[in-house]
C-alpha positions in Angstrom: -10.9 0.1 -1.7 -13.6 -1.5 0.5 -10.8 -3.2 2.7 -9.0 0.2 3.2 -12.4 1.4 4.2 -13.4 -1.4 6.4 -9.5 -1.4 8.1 -10.2 2.5 8.7 -13.4 2.1 10.4 -11.8 -0.5 12.7 -9.1 2.2 13.5 -6.6 -0.5 12.2 -5.0 1.2 9.0 -3.5 4.7 9.9 -2.0 5.4 6.6 -2.3 4.3 3.2 -1.3 5.4 -0.2 0.6 5.1 -3.7 4.3 5.2 -3.8 6.5 6.4 -6.7 8.2 4.2 -9.4 10.9 1.8 -7.6 13.4 -1.1 -8.1 10.9 -3.3 -6.2 7.8 -2.2 -8.2 5.9 -1.6 -4.9 3.1 0.2 -5.6 1.6 1.5 -2.1 2.1 1.4 1.4 0.0 0.8 4.4 0.8 1.5 8.1 -1.5 -0.6 10.2 -2.5 0.1 13.9 -1.7 -3.5 15.2 0.0 -5.2 17.8 1.0 -8.6 16.3 2.3 -10.0 13.1 -0.7 -12.2 12.8 -3.0 -9.5 13.0 -1.4 -7.6 10.3 -1.8 -11.0 8.1 -5.4 -11.3 9.2 -5.9 -7.6 7.8 -4.3 -8.1 4.5 -6.0 -11.5 4.3 -9.3 -9.5 3.5 -7.9 -7.4 0.8 -8.9 -8.2 -2.9 -5.8 -7.5 -4.6 -4.0 -10.0 -2.1 -6.3 -12.8 -2.0 -6.6 -12.5 -5.9 -2.8 -12.7 -6.0 -2.5 -9.2 -7.7 -0.6 -7.9 -5.1 1.7 -9.4 -2.7 2.1 -7.7 0.9 5.7 -7.1 2.0 5.5 -6.5 5.8 8.1 -5.0 8.5 7.7 -4.3 11.9 7.8 -0.2 12.1 7.5 2.2 15.4 6.4 5.9 15.0 4.8 8.4 16.9 1.8 7.9 19.0 0.4 11.0 17.4 0.0 9.2 14.1 -3.3 7.8 14.3 -4.7 11.1 14.7 -3.3 11.7 10.7 -6.4 10.2 9.3 -9.1 12.1 11.2 -7.3 15.4 10.7 -6.9 14.7 6.9 -10.6 13.9 6.8 -11.5 17.4 8.3 -9.5 19.3 5.6 -10.2 17.3 2.4 -11.8 19.1 -0.3 -13.0 16.0 -1.8 -13.8 12.4 -0.4 -12.3 9.2 -2.2 
């Protein structure tokens, strides 16, 4: 969780969360606000679950709404409990 908090503080992590059971055994998703593949690799290189080889990132280019970075600040305002 410390890497997630760090990436949020830096404005690089827009969305993160678990996903349901699936054929590829993916556990969760991160949507990063970065401009290059190298930046994404750098963000993931500081995650303990990845450096300890518990999880392995699989990265894709994704384009979405320019409003998406407003998700976390809005979420913080309405959350009843902080994680």
